[in-house]
C-alpha positions in Angstrom: 5.7 -15.1 0.0 7.4 -13.3 2.9 5.7 -10.7 5.1 7.0 -7.2 4.4 8.3 -5.1 7.3 5.7 -2.7 8.7 5.7 0.5 10.7 3.8 -0.1 13.9 1.6 3.1 14.0 1.1 3.3 10.2 -2.6 3.8 9.4 -2.6 1.1 6.7 -0.2 -1.6 8.0 0.5 -0.8 11.6 -0.7 -3.3 14.2 -0.5 -0.7 17.0 -2.7 1.9 15.5 -6.2 1.5 17.0 -7.9 3.3 14.1 -5.7 1.6 11.5 -6.5 -1.0 8.8 -3.9 -3.4 10.1 -3.3 -4.9 6.6 -0.5 -7.4 6.2 1.6 -7.2 3.0 3.6 -10.0 1.5 6.2 -10.2 -1.3 7.8 -12.8 -3.6 10.7 -10.4 -4.1 9.1 -8.6 -7.1 5.4 -8.2 -6.4 3.9 -6.9 -3.2 0.4 -8.3 -2.3 -2.3 -7.8 0.2 -6.0 -8.4 0.8 -8.5 -6.1 2.5 -12.2 -6.4 3.0 -14.0 -3.0 2.7 -15.4 -2.2 6.1 -18.4 -0.1 6.9 -16.2 2.2 9.1 -14.8 3.5 5.9 -17.9 4.3 3.8 -18.1 7.3 1.5 -21.5 7.2 -0.1 -24.0 4.8 1.3 -22.7 1.2 1.1 -19.7 2.3 -0.9 -16.0 2.1 0.2 -14.3 5.5 0.4 -12.0 6.2 -2.5 -9.4 7.9 -0.2 -9.0 4.7 1.8 -8.6 2.8 -1.5 -5.9 5.3 -2.5 -4.1 4.8 0.8 -4.1 1.0 0.2 -2.7 1.4 -3.3 0.0 3.8 -2.0 0.9 1.3 0.7 1.1 -1.8 -1.7 3.3 0.2 -4.0 5.7 1.4 -1.3 5.8 -2.1 0.2 7.1 -3.4 -3.2 10.0 -1.0 -2.7 10.5 -1.7 1.0 10.6 -5.4 0.2 13.8 -4.7 -1.8 15.5 -3.2 1.2 15.0 0.5 0.3 13.6 3.1 2.6 11.5 5.6 0.7 8.9 8.3 1.1 6.0 9.0 -1.2 6.5 12.0 -3.6 3.3 11.6 -5.5 0.8 9.2 -7.0 -1.9 9.1 -9.7 -4.9 6.9 -9.3 -7.7 5.9 -11.7 -10.9 4.6 -10.2 -12.5 2.1 -12.5 -15.4 0.7 -10.5 -16.9 1.3 -7.1 -16.2 -1.1 -4.2 -19.2 -2.0 -2.1 -18.9 -2.5 1.7 -18.1 -6.1 2.4 -16.2 -6.8 -0.8 -12.7 -8.2 -0.7 -10.0 -6.1 -2.4 -6.9 -7.8 -3.8 -4.0 -5.4 -4.0 -0.7 -5.8 -6.0 2.2 -3.4 -6.4 5.5 -3.5 -8.2 8.6 -1.3 -8.7 9.0 -0.5 -12.4 12.0 1.8 -12.5 14.8 3.5 -10.5 16.3 6.8 -11.5 19.0 7.5 -8.9 16.9 8.4 -5.8 13.5 8.3 -7.6 11.6 5.1 -7.7 8.6 4.5 -10.0 5.8 2.0 -9.2 2.5 0.6 -10.4 -0.4 -0.7 -8.3 -3.7 -2.4 -8.9 -6.8 -3.2 -6.9 -9.1 -6.0 -8.0 -12.2 -7.6 -6.6 -12.2 -11.3 -5.9 -14.0 -11.9 -9.2 -11.0 -10.3 -11.1 -12.7 -6.9 -11.8 -10.2 -4.1 -11.7 -11.5 -1.3 -9.3 -8.5 1.0 -9.5 -5.0 1.4 -10.9 -2.2 3.7 -9.7 1.3 4.8 -10.4 3.6 6.1 -7.7 6.8 8.1 -7.3 9.0 7.6 -4.2 12.2 9.2 -3.0 15.0 7.2 -1.4 15.6 8.6 2.0 19.0 10.0 2.9 20.8 8.5 6.0 19.4 11.0 8.5 15.8 10.5 7.2 16.3 6.7 7.0 17.3 6.6 10.7 14.2 8.6 11.7 11.9 6.4 9.6 13.3 3.1 10.9 12.6 4.1 14.5 9.1 2.7 14.1 9.9 -0.3 11.9 8.8 -3.7 12.9 10.1 -6.7 11.0 7.6 -8.9 9.2 6.8 -12.4 10.5 
């Protein structure tokens, strides 16, 4: 597994964002993966991980599956289905994959599981391949994976 490029101030993956999650994403060329332990700073209800942060993690693992293929994209939309709550302190295992490309539109699927294998959320995403001008702008903050 190779670490996927990150954007230094990205809330999810950036290592220079002081409020960020600093998650590292890896790919085998087809599937993007990451792990994150639900921290108390991101509670929704008492002792429960906030669903919006879980949605951000799923968006990121799906977009990383596309970035790992050398494409620069932006999120157009996503759908998420929450299956089970995540408690503070639980480890979340994230996976994402690209499922289809229709010209400049990329479709993806993502999944979040607990360490015991329980699925806590699934998602689908739609991403738009950046034109050259946008690609240049987005790559200004790119850092290569380790």
